Residue frames relative to the residue before (quaternion, step in Angstrom):
aa qw qx qy qz dx dy dz
X 1.0000 0.0000 0.0000 0.0000 0.00 0.00 0.00
X 0.6865 0.4717 -0.3008 0.4644 3.65 0.75 -0.94
X 0.6340 0.5298 -0.3234 0.4612 3.60 1.05 -0.86
X 0.6809 0.4889 -0.3102 0.4484 3.52 0.77 -0.88
X 0.6000 0.5317 -0.3397 0.4918 3.70 1.06 -0.67
X 0.6569 0.5172 -0.3043 0.4565 3.61 0.89 -1.00
X 0.6602 0.4903 -0.3071 0.4791 3.69 1.03 -0.89
X 0.6344 0.5399 -0.3178 0.4528 3.53 0.96 -0.83
X 0.6756 0.4612 -0.2987 0.4915 3.58 0.80 -0.97
X 0.6586 0.5251 -0.3292 0.4268 3.68 0.95 -0.82
X 0.6616 0.5044 -0.2866 0.4751 3.55 1.14 -0.83
X 0.5982 0.5519 -0.3370 0.4732 3.55 1.25 -0.72
X 0.6763 0.4955 -0.3027 0.4534 3.55 0.82 -0.98
X 0.6387 0.5282 -0.3312 0.4510 3.61 1.05 -0.84
X 0.6574 0.4971 -0.3059 0.4766 3.66 0.92 -0.89
X 0.6355 0.5360 -0.3328 0.4450 3.54 0.99 -0.77
X 0.6334 0.5253 -0.3050 0.4794 3.56 1.11 -0.94
X 0.6750 0.4936 -0.3033 0.4570 3.57 0.80 -0.90
X 0.6547 0.4759 -0.3328 0.4838 3.62 0.87 -0.82
X 0.6387 0.4924 -0.3538 0.4737 3.69 0.90 -0.65
X 0.6395 0.4904 -0.3438 0.4820 3.70 0.82 -0.68
X 0.6383 0.5156 -0.3628 0.4418 3.56 0.84 -0.79
X 0.6634 0.5062 -0.2957 0.4651 3.60 0.90 -1.05
X 0.6609 0.5036 -0.3301 0.4478 3.57 0.87 -0.79
X 0.6429 0.4865 -0.3363 0.4868 3.61 0.98 -0.76
X 0.6295 0.5195 -0.3408 0.4666 3.69 0.93 -0.76
X 0.6888 0.4484 -0.3317 0.4631 3.59 0.76 -0.73
X 0.6344 0.5375 -0.3187 0.4550 3.60 1.00 -0.71
X 0.6932 0.4887 -0.2771 0.4516 3.42 1.02 -0.75
X 0.5941 0.5412 -0.2969 0.5158 3.54 1.33 -0.67
X 0.6966 0.4566 -0.2852 0.4742 3.57 0.82 -0.77
X 0.6295 0.5180 -0.3218 0.4815 3.51 1.08 -0.80
X 0.6308 0.5471 -0.3247 0.4442 3.63 0.98 -0.80
X 0.6747 0.5310 -0.2762 0.4319 3.46 1.04 -0.96
X 0.6837 0.5157 -0.2385 0.4579 3.39 1.13 -1.07
X 0.7331 0.4330 -0.2135 0.4790 3.52 1.08 -0.72
X 0.4948 0.6896 -0.4214 0.3195 3.55 1.22 -0.27
X 0.6556 0.5118 -0.3597 0.4229 3.67 0.89 -0.72
X 0.6291 0.5445 -0.3152 0.4565 3.52 1.21 -0.70
X 0.6372 0.5208 -0.2868 0.4904 3.47 1.06 -0.90
X 0.6361 0.5035 -0.3483 0.4696 3.68 0.98 -0.86
X 0.6276 0.5588 -0.3174 0.4395 3.63 0.91 -0.86
X 0.6818 0.5004 -0.2552 0.4686 3.55 0.97 -1.04
X 0.6884 0.4694 -0.2861 0.4732 3.54 0.89 -0.92
X 0.6448 0.5610 -0.3157 0.4122 3.43 1.01 -0.81
X 0.6402 0.5625 -0.2735 0.4461 3.40 1.25 -0.80
X 0.6881 0.4469 -0.2300 0.5234 3.52 1.38 -0.38
X 0.5964 0.5724 -0.3713 0.4228 3.66 1.22 0.15
X 0.4854 -0.5919 0.5300 0.3648 3.66 -1.12 0.28
X 0.6079 -0.6082 0.3418 0.3791 3.54 -0.94 0.66
X 0.5819 0.5529 -0.4071 0.4359 3.75 1.06 -0.54
X 0.6550 0.5196 -0.3274 0.4402 3.59 1.04 -0.73
X 0.6306 0.5423 -0.3429 0.4367 3.60 1.08 -0.73
X 0.7402 0.4389 -0.2152 0.4618 3.65 0.92 -0.93
X 0.4888 0.6732 -0.4263 0.3551 3.63 1.28 -0.19
X 0.1533 -0.7669 0.6130 0.1121 3.56 -1.22 0.48
X 0.4916 -0.2283 -0.8336 0.1069 1.65 -1.66 1.78
X 0.5598 -0.6096 0.4269 0.3645 3.62 -1.18 0.47
X 0.3144 -0.7281 0.5776 0.1933 3.49 -1.37 0.48
X 0.4210 -0.7135 0.4843 0.2812 3.61 -0.95 0.60
X 0.7593 0.2895 -0.1743 0.5562 3.55 1.03 -0.78
X 0.4655 -0.7118 0.4304 0.3024 3.52 -0.86 0.81
X 0.4160 -0.7203 0.4939 0.2533 3.59 -0.91 0.89
X 0.7619 0.1470 -0.0617 0.6277 3.47 1.26 -0.73
X 0.2132 -0.8017 0.5491 0.1020 3.57 -0.46 1.23
X 0.1506 -0.7806 0.6060 -0.0277 3.42 -0.85 1.36
X 0.1780 -0.7872 0.5851 0.0790 3.56 -0.15 1.30
X 0.6272 0.5868 -0.3438 0.3796 3.60 0.99 -0.64
X 0.4490 0.6578 -0.4789 0.3693 3.55 1.26 0.02
X 0.6626 0.5283 -0.3137 0.4283 3.53 1.01 -0.74
X 0.6253 0.5185 -0.3220 0.4863 3.55 1.10 -0.63
X 0.6746 0.5048 -0.2983 0.4485 3.49 1.01 -0.92
X 0.6089 0.5651 -0.3339 0.4454 3.51 1.12 -0.68
X 0.6677 0.4868 -0.3070 0.4722 3.50 0.82 -0.99
X 0.7052 0.4635 -0.2856 0.4543 3.69 1.01 -0.59
X 0.5807 0.6252 -0.3420 0.3937 3.56 1.32 -0.47
X 0.7953 -0.0150 -0.0354 0.6050 3.71 1.03 -0.37
X 0.6662 -0.5067 0.3404 0.4285 3.73 -1.18 0.33
X 0.0495 -0.8440 0.5337 0.0206 3.63 0.46 1.15
X 0.7210 0.4223 -0.3184 0.4478 3.67 0.72 -0.73
X 0.6019 0.5402 -0.3604 0.4648 3.63 1.08 -0.47
X 0.6446 0.4545 -0.3110 0.5303 3.61 0.98 -0.79
X 0.6473 0.4817 -0.3708 0.4598 3.71 0.81 -0.63
X 0.6383 0.5046 -0.3527 0.4620 3.70 0.87 -0.58
X 0.6892 0.4868 -0.3012 0.4441 3.48 1.00 -0.86
X 0.6379 0.5052 -0.2965 0.4999 3.56 1.09 -0.68
X 0.6469 0.5065 -0.3179 0.4731 3.63 0.98 -0.71
X 0.6430 0.5184 -0.3239 0.4614 3.61 1.00 -0.69
X 0.6470 0.4989 -0.3147 0.4832 3.59 0.98 -0.89
X 0.6698 0.5174 -0.3174 0.4276 3.56 0.87 -1.02
X 0.6724 0.5169 -0.2962 0.4392 3.60 0.80 -1.03
X 0.6180 0.5177 -0.3049 0.5070 3.63 1.04 -0.82
X 0.7071 0.4827 -0.2937 0.4251 3.53 0.69 -0.90
X 0.5995 0.5768 -0.2864 0.4752 3.50 1.22 -0.84
X 0.6807 0.4780 -0.2720 0.4839 3.52 0.87 -1.08
X 0.6626 0.5198 -0.2967 0.4501 3.61 0.91 -0.92
X 0.6738 0.4826 -0.2868 0.4805 3.62 0.93 -0.95
X 0.6670 0.4949 -0.3317 0.4473 3.61 0.74 -0.94
X 0.7222 0.4614 -0.2573 0.4465 3.64 0.65 -1.09
X 0.7255 0.4658 -0.2641 0.4323 3.65 0.75 -1.03
X 0.6712 0.4999 -0.2638 0.4796 3.56 1.01 -0.82
X 0.6392 0.4879 -0.3047 0.5104 3.57 1.00 -0.81
X 0.6653 0.4755 -0.3129 0.4831 3.73 0.87 -0.85
X 0.7036 0.4637 -0.3150 0.4368 3.62 0.64 -0.89
X 0.6633 0.5267 -0.2804 0.4516 3.59 0.95 -0.91
X 0.5976 0.5489 -0.3696 0.4528 3.58 1.12 -0.51
X 0.6705 0.4880 -0.3220 0.4568 3.58 1.00 -0.72
X 0.6621 0.5085 -0.2947 0.4650 3.59 1.10 -0.60
X 0.7053 0.4729 -0.2345 0.4731 3.53 1.23 -0.67
X 0.8549 0.2227 -0.0484 0.4660 3.50 0.78 -1.01
X 0.6996 0.4230 -0.2657 0.5109 3.57 1.21 -0.18
X 0.2957 -0.7587 0.5607 0.1502 3.57 -0.90 0.95
X 0.2401 0.7577 -0.5956 0.1166 3.65 -0.66 0.86
X 0.6636 -0.5245 0.3494 0.4030 3.71 -1.26 0.54
X 0.8318 0.1972 -0.1763 0.4881 3.56 -0.96 0.92
X 0.3158 0.7896 -0.4901 0.1912 3.65 1.07 0.31
X 0.6507 0.5026 -0.3077 0.4788 3.53 0.99 -0.86
X 0.6730 0.4830 -0.3213 0.4588 3.66 0.94 -0.77
X 0.6325 0.5152 -0.3358 0.4710 3.60 1.00 -0.75
X 0.6623 0.4872 -0.3253 0.4671 3.59 0.96 -0.89
X 0.6087 0.5646 -0.3431 0.4394 3.59 1.00 -0.76
X 0.6486 0.5506 -0.2639 0.4544 3.50 1.03 -0.98
X 0.6958 0.4614 -0.2889 0.4685 3.47 0.95 -0.97
X 0.6501 0.4953 -0.3379 0.4668 3.67 1.04 -0.50
X 0.5680 0.6022 -0.3609 0.4295 3.51 1.25 -0.68
X 0.6117 0.5712 -0.3619 0.4105 3.62 1.05 -0.61
X 0.5526 0.6064 -0.4069 0.4016 3.61 1.21 -0.24
X 0.6468 0.5308 -0.2903 0.4644 3.51 1.19 -0.50
X 0.6047 0.5470 -0.3578 0.4550 3.62 1.29 -0.05
X 0.3050 -0.7528 0.5171 0.2700 3.66 -0.42 1.07
X 0.6318 -0.5711 0.4010 0.3375 3.48 -1.32 0.72
X 0.6345 0.5364 -0.3560 0.4277 3.67 1.09 -0.58
X 0.5948 0.5595 -0.3938 0.4219 3.62 1.16 -0.35
X 0.7406 0.3947 -0.2155 0.4993 3.58 1.01 -0.73
X 0.4645 0.7036 -0.4513 0.2925 3.62 1.19 -0.24
X 0.7119 0.4378 -0.3032 0.4577 3.71 0.74 -0.89
X 0.6749 0.4673 -0.3568 0.4459 3.69 0.82 -0.63
X 0.5993 0.5346 -0.3646 0.4713 3.55 1.08 -0.70
X 0.6566 0.5364 -0.3205 0.4224 3.63 0.84 -0.92
X 0.6718 0.5120 -0.2838 0.4539 3.52 1.07 -0.98
X 0.6144 0.5399 -0.3117 0.4836 3.59 1.14 -0.84
X 0.7287 0.4351 -0.2551 0.4633 3.69 0.80 -0.91
X 0.6034 0.5142 -0.3671 0.4866 3.50 1.24 -0.46
X 0.6424 0.5455 -0.3517 0.4076 3.60 1.01 -0.73
X 0.7664 0.3886 -0.1984 0.4715 3.45 1.02 -0.90
X 0.5623 -0.6787 0.3127 0.3540 3.50 1.39 0.45
X 0.4534 0.7075 -0.4463 0.3077 3.64 1.15 0.45
X 0.4978 0.6123 -0.4726 0.3924 3.70 1.11 -0.21
X 0.7662 0.3101 -0.3209 0.4624 3.46 -1.05 1.08
X 0.6455 0.4178 -0.3026 0.5632 3.58 1.45 0.14
X 0.5699 -0.5818 0.4468 0.3703 3.48 -1.34 -0.10
X 0.4455 0.7184 -0.4582 0.2748 3.53 1.23 -0.24
X 0.6472 0.4763 -0.3986 0.4420 3.83 0.73 -0.48
X 0.6765 0.4837 -0.3121 0.4593 3.59 1.11 -0.51
X 0.7301 0.4404 -0.2099 0.4785 3.53 1.11 -0.54
X 0.6832 0.5143 -0.3231 0.4055 3.70 0.70 -1.02
X 0.6326 0.5484 -0.3766 0.3966 3.66 0.63 -0.83
X 0.6264 0.5830 -0.3354 0.3940 3.56 1.07 -0.60
X 0.6378 0.5368 -0.2881 0.4712 3.51 1.35 -0.53
X 0.6798 0.4810 -0.2827 0.4760 3.61 1.25 -0.04
X 0.6330 -0.6110 0.3050 0.3646 3.55 1.15 0.49
X 0.2212 -0.7327 0.6362 0.0972 3.58 -1.38 0.46
X 0.5610 -0.6468 0.4050 0.3209 3.46 -0.86 1.01
X 0.7167 0.4756 -0.2880 0.4211 3.56 0.64 -0.93
X 0.6523 0.5201 -0.2848 0.4720 3.42 1.10 -0.87
X 0.6028 0.5415 -0.3213 0.4902 3.54 1.12 -0.80
X 0.6541 0.4983 -0.3239 0.4679 3.57 0.86 -0.81
X 0.6592 0.5332 -0.3090 0.4308 3.49 0.83 -0.99
X 0.7133 0.4666 -0.2399 0.4647 3.54 0.83 -0.95
X 0.5903 0.5699 -0.3333 0.4645 3.48 1.18 -0.71
X 0.6543 0.5238 -0.2796 0.4684 3.56 0.89 -1.10
X 0.6787 0.4956 -0.2880 0.4591 3.55 0.96 -0.90
X 0.6522 0.4906 -0.3173 0.4830 3.68 1.02 -0.84
X 0.6045 0.5554 -0.3703 0.4347 3.67 1.07 -0.62
X 0.6679 0.5144 -0.2992 0.4470 3.61 1.10 -0.56
X 0.6028 0.5464 -0.3477 0.4661 3.53 1.32 -0.13
X 0.4907 -0.7080 0.4142 0.2939 3.65 -0.67 1.03
X 0.5045 -0.6787 0.4637 0.2642 3.49 -0.94 1.01
X 0.5478 0.6377 -0.3983 0.3669 3.57 1.08 -0.57
X 0.6114 0.5406 -0.3570 0.4544 3.60 1.09 -0.56
X 0.6331 0.4835 -0.3238 0.5105 3.69 1.00 -0.70
X 0.6748 0.5140 -0.3301 0.4141 3.57 0.75 -0.97
X 0.6562 0.5098 -0.3054 0.4650 3.54 1.05 -0.86
X 0.6169 0.5366 -0.3474 0.4592 3.62 1.09 -0.79
X 0.6596 0.5180 -0.2970 0.4565 3.63 1.04 -0.98
X 0.6300 0.5236 -0.3414 0.4608 3.58 0.94 -0.68
X 0.6957 0.4413 -0.2729 0.4967 3.65 1.20 -0.50
X 0.6363 -0.5806 0.3011 0.4092 3.47 1.33 0.32
X 0.4934 0.6432 -0.4714 0.3473 3.67 1.12 0.12
X 0.3258 -0.7159 0.5856 0.1959 3.52 -1.20 0.80
X 0.7421 -0.4476 0.2655 0.4223 3.58 -1.35 0.24
X 0.6409 0.5390 -0.3482 0.4213 3.59 0.97 -0.73
X 0.6512 0.5006 -0.2794 0.4973 3.56 1.12 -0.80
X 0.6459 0.4889 -0.3279 0.4861 3.59 0.97 -0.74
X 0.6363 0.5261 -0.3229 0.4627 3.67 0.92 -0.83
X 0.7476 0.4268 -0.2537 0.4412 3.62 0.75 -0.99
X 0.8215 0.3298 -0.1324 0.4459 3.56 0.88 -0.97
X 0.7146 0.4133 -0.2131 0.5227 3.55 1.41 -0.27
X 0.7621 0.4255 -0.1903 0.4494 3.48 0.74 -1.29
X 0.6725 0.5218 -0.3077 0.4252 3.56 0.85 -1.02
X 0.6558 0.5238 -0.3069 0.4488 3.61 0.86 -0.84
X 0.7127 0.4667 -0.2354 0.4679 3.54 1.03 -0.88
X 0.7078 0.4208 -0.2211 0.5225 3.60 1.32 -0.40
X 0.2257 0.8196 -0.5056 0.1476 3.64 1.07 0.51
X 0.6372 0.5197 -0.3711 0.4314 3.72 0.92 -0.73
X 0.6761 0.4894 -0.2852 0.4712 3.54 0.93 -0.89
X 0.6308 0.5261 -0.3045 0.4823 3.61 1.00 -0.62
X 0.6659 0.4718 -0.3144 0.4850 3.54 0.98 -0.77
X 0.6593 0.5119 -0.3200 0.4482 3.59 0.92 -0.71
X 0.6546 0.4748 -0.3228 0.4919 3.54 1.17 -0.56
X 0.6008 0.5116 -0.3576 0.4994 3.66 1.16 -0.68
X 0.6585 0.5161 -0.3511 0.4204 3.71 0.74 -0.71
X 0.6656 0.5084 -0.2593 0.4810 3.51 0.98 -1.06
X 0.6420 0.4824 -0.3081 0.5102 3.65 1.04 -0.80
X 0.6320 0.5495 -0.3548 0.4156 3.64 0.84 -0.74
X 0.6558 0.5272 -0.2576 0.4750 3.47 0.97 -1.22
X 0.7075 0.5059 -0.2646 0.4165 3.51 0.75 -1.02
X 0.6918 0.4561 -0.2543 0.4988 3.53 1.06 -0.94
X 0.6355 0.5481 -0.3149 0.4433 3.62 0.99 -0.92
X 0.7800 0.3467 -0.1547 0.4974 3.56 0.86 -1.00
X 0.4187 0.6910 -0.4985 0.3140 3.70 1.24 0.12
X 0.1114 -0.7821 0.6119 0.0391 3.44 -1.13 1.05
X 0.6992 0.5061 -0.3122 0.3968 3.45 0.90 -0.99
X 0.5912 0.5803 -0.3535 0.4345 3.70 1.04 -0.90
X 0.7224 0.4199 -0.2616 0.4831 3.74 0.59 -0.98
X 0.6203 0.5330 -0.3540 0.4537 3.53 1.06 -0.64
X 0.6775 0.4824 -0.2947 0.4705 3.68 0.97 -0.66
X 0.8397 0.3377 -0.1001 0.4134 3.49 0.66 -1.13
X 0.7209 0.4114 -0.2476 0.4997 3.64 1.21 -0.54
X 0.2012 -0.8151 0.5424 0.0300 3.49 -0.65 1.29
X 0.7181 0.4609 -0.2490 0.4581 3.49 0.99 -0.97
X 0.5011 -0.6718 0.4751 0.2680 3.67 -0.82 1.16
X 0.6245 0.5326 -0.3634 0.4407 3.64 1.03 -0.51
X 0.7207 0.4313 -0.2374 0.4880 3.61 1.15 -0.35
X 0.4159 0.7369 -0.4542 0.2788 3.51 1.27 0.00
X 0.3847 -0.7011 0.5475 0.2464 3.54 -1.28 0.71
X 0.7387 -0.4020 0.3089 0.4442 3.63 -1.28 0.07
X 0.6473 0.5198 -0.3384 0.4429 3.60 0.94 -0.94
X 0.7069 0.4266 -0.3119 0.4701 3.63 0.87 -0.86
X 0.6219 0.5502 -0.3636 0.4224 3.57 1.03 -0.70
X 0.6362 0.5164 -0.3247 0.4724 3.63 0.95 -0.72
X 0.6494 0.4929 -0.3279 0.4773 3.57 0.97 -0.79
X 0.6287 0.5339 -0.3364 0.4544 3.69 0.98 -0.75
X 0.6448 0.5154 -0.3133 0.4694 3.43 1.05 -1.00
X 0.6431 0.5333 -0.3236 0.4442 3.66 0.92 -0.82
X 0.7254 0.4545 -0.2768 0.4367 3.56 0.88 -0.82
X 0.3970 0.7263 -0.4766 0.2961 3.60 1.22 0.26
X 0.7118 -0.4898 0.2697 0.4251 3.57 -1.13 0.43
X 0.7639 0.1019 -0.0518 0.6351 3.58 1.09 -0.89
X 0.2731 -0.7716 0.5559 0.1448 3.58 -0.58 1.14
X 0.2526 -0.7304 0.6188 0.1406 3.57 -0.77 1.08
X 0.2165 -0.8490 0.4606 0.1417 3.66 0.16 1.14
X 0.6045 0.5295 -0.3589 0.4748 3.56 1.16 -0.47
X 0.6527 0.4944 -0.3295 0.4700 3.56 1.08 -0.68
X 0.6415 0.5529 -0.2862 0.4481 3.51 1.01 -0.89
X 0.6648 0.4496 -0.3143 0.5071 3.60 1.01 -0.76
X 0.6176 0.5460 -0.3551 0.4408 3.55 1.06 -0.58
X 0.6509 0.4765 -0.2856 0.5175 3.56 1.05 -0.76
X 0.6505 0.4738 -0.3496 0.4798 3.66 0.84 -0.59
X 0.5852 0.5844 -0.3342 0.4520 3.56 1.13 -0.56
X 0.6790 0.4849 -0.2449 0.4937 3.44 0.89 -1.20
X 0.6683 0.4730 -0.3305 0.4695 3.70 0.86 -0.81
X 0.6882 0.4790 -0.3009 0.4543 3.68 0.99 -0.65
X 0.5067 0.7137 -0.3876 0.2891 3.59 1.19 -0.53
X 0.6598 0.5174 -0.3156 0.4443 3.59 0.90 -0.82
X 0.6238 0.5551 -0.3063 0.4571 3.58 1.12 -0.88
X 0.6522 0.5218 -0.2802 0.4732 3.51 1.08 -1.08
X 0.6551 0.5010 -0.3287 0.4602 3.61 0.82 -0.98
X 0.6684 0.5187 -0.3038 0.4381 3.60 0.78 -1.00
X 0.6219 0.5510 -0.3195 0.4556 3.60 1.09 -0.72
X 0.7145 0.4661 -0.2443 0.4611 3.54 0.94 -1.02
X 0.7757 0.3744 -0.2248 0.4556 3.48 0.91 -0.80
X 0.7859 0.2825 -0.1841 0.5183 3.57 1.23 -0.27
X 0.3357 0.7844 -0.4801 0.2039 3.46 1.12 0.50
X 0.5711 0.5859 -0.3790 0.4323 3.55 1.24 -0.42
X 0.6301 0.5304 -0.3498 0.4464 3.62 1.07 -0.49
X 0.5379 0.5926 -0.4421 0.4050 3.55 1.12 -0.33
X 0.6631 0.4714 -0.2988 0.4987 3.65 0.93 -0.84
X 0.6512 0.4905 -0.3417 0.4675 3.58 0.76 -0.83
X 0.6862 0.5146 -0.2895 0.4249 3.57 0.75 -0.97
X 0.7139 0.4526 -0.2509 0.4718 3.50 1.00 -0.72
X 0.5717 0.5685 -0.3724 0.4596 3.56 1.36 -0.33
X 0.2478 -0.8330 0.4851 0.0968 3.51 0.09 1.33
X 0.6759 0.4254 -0.3167 0.5118 3.68 1.13 -0.15
X 0.4143 0.7528 -0.4354 0.2685 3.64 1.29 0.07
X 0.6901 0.4859 -0.2823 0.4561 3.51 1.27 -0.52
X 0.4247 0.7031 -0.4920 0.2885 3.66 1.15 0.12
X 0.1956 -0.7606 0.6163 0.0591 3.39 -1.00 1.14
X 0.3862 -0.7369 0.5087 0.2214 3.62 -0.91 0.96
């Protein structure tokens, strides 16, 4: 009798667990479908002829697939020039963010100097300052030194660190055993050598997550180029799409095709580098035995 009751309770718990898992998966599928629906709508719209876009009631899937919308979009404005401009800015920002944040964080994590805690607290406090507060002072400074109209205001600040990235790298460095640094110092290595040849190779996951975030931020930046770039030859893709949209007659299928092409690098990075998001956020991942 006792055994049958135990089996019955065990089966009940198993059924309850299965039902709970099914409900969880259904909720996740529903939420995922809601979140991805705008992306799918953009892609499907980019494949429709214009007459199908403006018809009512609207259709979700294209009745007639027009791949030539992408070719027409590329020919409608200097797509490749804007792509090279955006790529140049993005690569410089990624390099600046990776090097500066890794270098600054090493000092906060592994070097003892007077006032280190106060300096680190001041760095973290800058995270509480909204970007819109510093926008006007920054513009005034860059205007005074003659940088407005160039890419320098978009690139140079990345070489001076970012509070969140510094915090991320510092936490990762703290998880690396100090005995490695002490052994290198006993062999005559200085801090610059230790940082370049010991710390950077061990902190690849954190560096990759900084690089990915920097790429997404710079590639999709609209406000920065809008403020500082005046020459149409120096426009980025984001500004180029906005100019295309502001034309007398907006070709919505071409615009959605352009937006899809601009978004494509971000999607590819997510699919091919998503494992590094977990590794980079695992602040104990750099522990060396």
